[in-house]
C-alpha positions in Angstrom: 0.0 0.2 0.0 0.9 3.8 -1.0 0.6 5.9 2.4 0.2 9.9 1.7 3.0 11.3 4.0 1.0 14.1 5.2 -2.7 12.7 5.3 -3.9 15.5 7.6 -2.6 18.5 5.5 -1.3 17.8 2.6 1.3 19.6 0.8 1.1 20.6 -2.7 5.0 20.9 -4.2 4.8 23.0 -6.9 9.1 23.6 -7.5 12.4 23.4 -6.0 16.1 24.8 -6.3 18.8 23.1 -4.5 18.0 21.3 -1.3 14.7 23.5 -1.2 11.0 22.6 -2.2 8.7 25.2 -2.4 4.3 24.6 -1.9 1.9 26.9 -3.7 2.0 29.7 -1.2 6.2 30.4 -2.0 6.8 28.3 2.0 10.0 26.7 1.8 10.9 23.5 2.8 13.9 21.2 3.3 14.0 18.4 0.9 15.4 14.9 3.1 13.3 12.8 2.1 13.8 12.5 -2.3 16.8 11.4 -4.1 18.1 14.4 -4.9 20.0 15.0 -1.5 23.7 15.1 -3.3 23.1 17.5 -6.1 20.0 19.4 -4.9 17.3 19.9 -6.9 17.5 21.8 -10.2 21.7 21.8 -10.3 22.4 22.7 -13.3 25.5 19.9 -14.8 22.7 17.6 -13.6 20.0 19.3 -16.2 22.9 19.7 -18.8 24.2 16.4 -18.5 20.5 15.1 -18.9 19.1 16.8 -22.0 22.2 15.6 -23.7 22.1 12.3 -23.0 18.0 12.3 -23.6 19.0 14.4 -27.0 20.7 11.0 -28.1 18.5 8.2 -26.2 15.9 8.4 -23.6 15.9 5.2 -22.0 16.7 2.9 -18.8 20.0 0.7 -18.4 18.3 -2.3 -20.1 19.8 -2.1 -22.9 23.1 -2.4 -24.6 25.5 1.3 -24.5 28.8 2.6 -24.6 28.0 5.2 -22.1 26.7 3.0 -19.1 30.2 0.9 -20.1 32.4 3.9 -20.1 30.2 5.1 -17.3 31.1 1.8 -15.0 34.5 2.5 -16.5 35.1 6.1 -14.5 33.5 5.2 -11.7 35.0 2.2 -11.0 38.9 3.7 -12.1 37.7 5.6 -8.6 37.6 2.7 -6.3 39.7 0.6 -4.9 40.5 -2.4 -7.4 37.9 -6.0 -5.9 34.7 -3.3 -5.9 35.5 -4.0 -9.9 32.1 -4.8 -10.7 28.8 -2.3 -12.0 25.3 -3.1 -11.6 23.1 -0.6 -13.2 19.1 -0.4 -12.1 16.1 2.0 -12.8 15.3 2.9 -8.8 16.1 2.5 -4.8 13.4 -0.4 -4.7 15.2 -2.8 -7.4 19.0 -2.2 -6.0 17.7 -3.2 -2.4 16.2 -6.1 -4.2 19.0 -6.6 -6.3 21.5 -5.8 -2.7 19.2 -8.6 -1.4 19.3 -11.1 -3.2 23.2 -11.2 -3.7 23.1 -11.5 0.1 21.4 -14.3 0.4 23.0 -16.1 -2.5 26.6 -15.3 -1.3 25.7 -16.2 2.6 22.8 -18.8 2.0 20.8 -17.0 4.7 17.4 -15.6 4.2 17.1 -13.2 6.9 16.8 -9.8 7.3 16.5 -7.6 10.1 15.4 -3.9 9.1 14.0 -1.1 10.5 11.0 0.7 10.9 
């Protein structure tokens, strides 16, 4: 099931900039729940890179493309040699699912501890 975060007093967010989101009244909120904390909303470099990529090809990682290989090579070059494999996924949920499956395969255990 999906819950509304603010059921009693829902927010209508209409725009965002940097680490902040703004509602229809112009009220500013610090964004602590979306997946933008590392670069912020509307970051010019990210917009430029995304626009450049979407002008070429707008798809997910299920198809082969040289950019995936180049990114994996660039990323792994910054990491210790033991971290030499990349898995590209489409969402945090998919990443969590893959991490659980890999851990279960490696350790042979099915147990999971979570925090609510």
